[in-house]
Phi, psi and omega in degrees: 000135181277167177301320179296316178295320179297320181293324177297319177294317181296315179295315179299317180296319179295319179294316178298318178299313181296312187277317190251322185277301182274340179055037177277332176052043179296329181298344180266002185253137177296324181299322178298311184294326176295316178294321181296321179301317179296312180295323179300317179299316179290325176296317177300318180299308182294313179297322179299317179294311184296319181274328179294324177273003179061030173288321176247130180234153182236141175290118184305330182285349182257357180236163179293320180112347177285130181235149175229119184054047179075340185271141175299144181302332179299325179300324179292325176294317177297319178299316178300312180299317180296314180295313180299313181295318179298312181292325177297316177296319180300312180295316180297317178293325177295324178295321182290332183278347180273000000 
């Protein structure tokens, strides 16, 4: 499985978790998107440094090849999935403690 295929699975799984499993529906909230924009900027910064300085390298045959701030576009998908899943779990756990 390529890096691109893995990111598609990760994003789909995070969305299903948010919408159907945990039912937090963060993707429908403005607060999520506002927070995501802030985190996205920092992700671009860190990924840009790590890939721009060639600390992290990617096998060209496993990625699409589109880059943003030196980082493969797939990294942004993984970041999105990670943030969404983390925040969805946080909200779901917060509901259970009340």
